[in-house]
N, C-alpha and C positions, 0 to 999 in steps of 0.2 A: 520294339523301338531301340535304337542304339543307345547305350548309356552315355549321358552327357559328361564331358570333361572340359576343363578350362586351362588356358595357357597364361602363365605369369612371367613377366619380364622385369628383371632388376638391372637398371642401367647405372653402373657405378663408375667412378673415376678410373678404376683399375681394370675391372672385369664386368662383363655383362652375363647374367645368369638367366636362362630360360627354363621353366619347369612346366610339366603337364600334371594336373591334379584331377582327382575324381571327386564325387560329392562327399566322400568321407575324408577329404583333405589329405589323402595319401599322394605323395609325389611318385608318379609312375615313370617318368622319363625326365632327364635333364640334358641340357646342352649349355656349354660355357665357352666364352671366347674373350680374349683381351679387348678391352675398349680402346681401339686405336686412337692415337692422338693427332693424326695427320689429316683429319678432315671428315666431312660427312659421308662422302661417297664410299670409302672403304667400310665405314660403320654400317651403312645401309645394306651393303653387300653381305656382310657377316650376319646381320640381323635377319634379313630375308631368308638366307640359307638355313639359319637355325630354326625359324618358325615353320618353314616348309618341312624340315625334317621332323619336327614334333607333330605337325598335322598328319604326316604320313604314318608316324608311329601310332597315332590315335586311330587312324583308319585300319591299320594292320591289326589292332586290338579290337576291331569292330566297335569303336566308340566314336561319338560325334563331338567335334570341337564346337562349343556353343558360345564361348565368351573368352575375351582376352583382356588381361589387366597389365598395366605398365606402371612401375615405380621409378621415378627419376629424381636425382638430386636437383634442388633448385626450385623455381617457381613455375607452375604449369597452369594452363587454362583448361580446367576440367571439362567445361562445356564444349569447347571447340576441339579439344584433343591436341593442343599445341604445347610445345615446350617454350616458355617465355624467357626464363633466365636460368642458365646452368653455369655457375661460377667455375667449376672444374673442367668443363667441356664446352668452351665458348662456341664452338662450331655447331652445337646442337640448338642454339637459340633460334627460335622461329620455326623449328622443324615441325611439320604437320604429321607427327608420328601416328596419331589416331586415324587420320584419313588414309595413310599408306597401309596400315595393318588391316583396317576394315576392308579396303579394296583387295588386299592379298588373301585374307583369311575368311572373309564373308561373315564376320561376327561384329557385334558391337564391341567397342573398346573403352575400357575404364582406365583413366589416366590420373595419377596423383603423385604428390611428393613421396620420395622413397621412404623416408622415416615415418610418415603417416601410415604408409602401407605396412611397414615393419611393426609399429606399435599396435596397429589394428590386429595383426596376426598374433602377436604375443598376448594381447588382451583376450582374444577370442579362443586361441588354440594353444597358447604357450605359457610362459612364466606368470602372466598376470591374470589368468583365468579366474573369474569370480570377483575381480576388483571392479570398482566403479570409477575410481580416480587414479590415474597412472601418469607418470612422466617417463618418457623414453628418451635416452641419449645414446646415439650410435656413433662410434668412433671409426671413421673410414678416411678417405682422402681429405674430407672435411669433418667437422663435428655437426651432426644433425640432431634435431630435437622434435618431439611431438608429444601431445598430451591427450589423454582421455579424461573428460570432465563430466561427471554425473552420467556415465554410461554412453557418452558420445565422443567421437574423435573431434577435438577442438580445432576449429579452423580460423577463427577470428574474422575481422572485417574484410580482409582481402586474401585469405588463404594462408597467411604467414603465421598463424597462431601456433605456439609451441616451439618455435625456433630458439635455439640456445647458443648457436655458434657466434652470434654477434654480441653476447653479453660482455660488458666491460668488466674485466677482472683486475687489471692493473692500470689505474688512471694516471700513473706517473707520466708527466709530460704535457698535461693539459688536454684540451679538447682533441688535439691531433692524435692522442693515444687511441681514441675510439676507432680511428681509421687505420691504425697501424698495428703495433705489436701488443696492444693492451686487451684485445678481445680473445675469447676462448679459441676461436678457429685458428688464430695465429700463435697460440700457445701449445695446444695439445692435439691438433689434427695430425694425420700421418705426414702431410707435407711439411709441417713445422718441425715435428720431432725428427723426421728423417734428415732434414737439412742440418739440424744441430748435431745429430749423431754422426753424420758424414764429416763435419768439421772436426769432431773428436777423433774420428778414425784417421783422418789425414794428419792430425797433429800427433798421432800415435798414442793417444789417450785411451783408445779402444782398439787394440791390436787384432783381436779376434774378428771384429767387424771389418776392419781394414783388409784382412786376408780374404774374407768372403766377397766383399763388394768392390774392393780397390777404390776407385774414385767415382764409381757409377751410381748416381743418386737413384736411378730407377730400380736398382737391386736392393735398396734399403727398405725392405718390407717389414711388416710386423713380425713375420716369421724369422727374418734375419736378425732383428733386434732381440727376439727371444733367445735365439741360439747364441748370440754374442753375450748376453747376460749369463746364460747357463755356463758358458765357457770361462767366465771370469772378467768380463768387461764391466767393472763396477761403476765406472763413470757414467756409462749408459744407463745402468740401473738407477743410480742416484738422480740423474736428470729426468728420467721418465717418471719416477715416483714423485719428485718435486712438482712436476707439471700437472700430474693427475691430482695431487693434493690441492693445487690451485683450482682445478676444475670443481672439486668437491666444495671448496669454500664458496666459489662463485654460484654454484647451483643451490646453495643453502637458502639464498634469498628467494629463489623461485619455489623451492620446496616449502618454505615457511608460508609463502603466499597461497600456493595451491592446496597445501595440506593433503597430499595424495597418500593412498595406502601403500603404494609401491613405486620405486624408481627402477626401471629396467635398463641395464647397460648392454648395448649390443655392438655389432659391427666387427670388423676384422680384428681389432685389438682384443675384444671380448673373446673371440675365438682362440687367439694365440696365447693370451696371458690373462685368463679370467680371474685368478686369485689376486694377482698384483693389481689389476684394474679395480676390482671390487673393494679391496682393502683400502687403497689410497683414496679413492673417490668417497667412499663411505666415511672414513675417518675424518677427512677434511670437511665433509658436509655436516656430520653430527656435532662437531665442535661448535657450530654456529646455529643449530636448530633450536627452536623453542622446545622445552621439555615435552609438552603435550604432542607436538608434531612428531618429534623423534620417537615417542613411545609407540605410536601406531604405524610408523613407517618401516617397511621392509625394502631392502636393496637386493636385487637379484640380477644375475647374468641371464641374457636372453636364452630361452630354452631352444628356440628354433634355429639358433646359430646363424650361419650365413644364408640360410634359406628363407629367413623371415620376410624380407621385402618381396621377393618373388611369390612366395606363398600367400602373403597378405594381398598382393595385387590380384592374383588369380582368384582367391576366395571372394574378394569384394566384387569382382566381375561376375563370378558364378552366382553369388547371392542376388545381384541385380537381375540376372537372367531368370532365376527361379521366381523372383517376385513378379516379373512380367508374365511368366507362364501361369502364375496363380491368379492374376487379375483378369 
């Protein structure tokens, strides 16, 4: 019998990553493409080409594709395989991705929120292996959160359990602040930080960043910010550290409530500037933790790096397939 393999897809605001994994969780093949911003049709075209290529790779290796997993930012209907809400990619809303992939690949499709897939991977295979209670915070186009509580991924009443991007961190301005600049997603997501950094560049407060990106916001990536800081753009460094410290302070309430063994920090920022991210978030957090909570808490950078979401989605899909085979 051909060896079973699974396909995992991470749909992010900037890029989409597709991976092929075996039963030992090894990544065998990868395909990556930019998540286009001009509509569903180009995205479907790129996605179908990518999954077809990976299915051919599996066949060439004499392996059988048996399961497909998808992680997507926002709210999904896990039962129907539909993307319900995708704040960073509005044209994905209502997309029946599960139905499309099942028809194309001939496998069952597991669909979940991207950070839930990421923290499941870190919990089972990465930084949080052996823990029973974990909070994951992933810094990408937005800030995503997910939690493992008593050995299970926590979903809550409607699947939104664990989200942290909407935490109110700066309530100045009254109730309206919760819908504007007072929430974490508007403070420390890539979109928020890149916008502020570009203003600094245009004002010539960050000359190195200005030389690299000119006035093009799409070029202000986590990598561009890292390079600018390394070259001496201290205003960028100060801004980023201050905002991440606010994230840590805001997260302290969640950590005090959940009392996890570990907080895992992931996403593109964790990949590009792991030490800066961990130091500022952890310092801000520990200043406000109960002593008992702080004593047992570890803060770690995601071990699986930018593969976490795709690997988690593929692994969950493969595990479901194996359970069906055993029953």
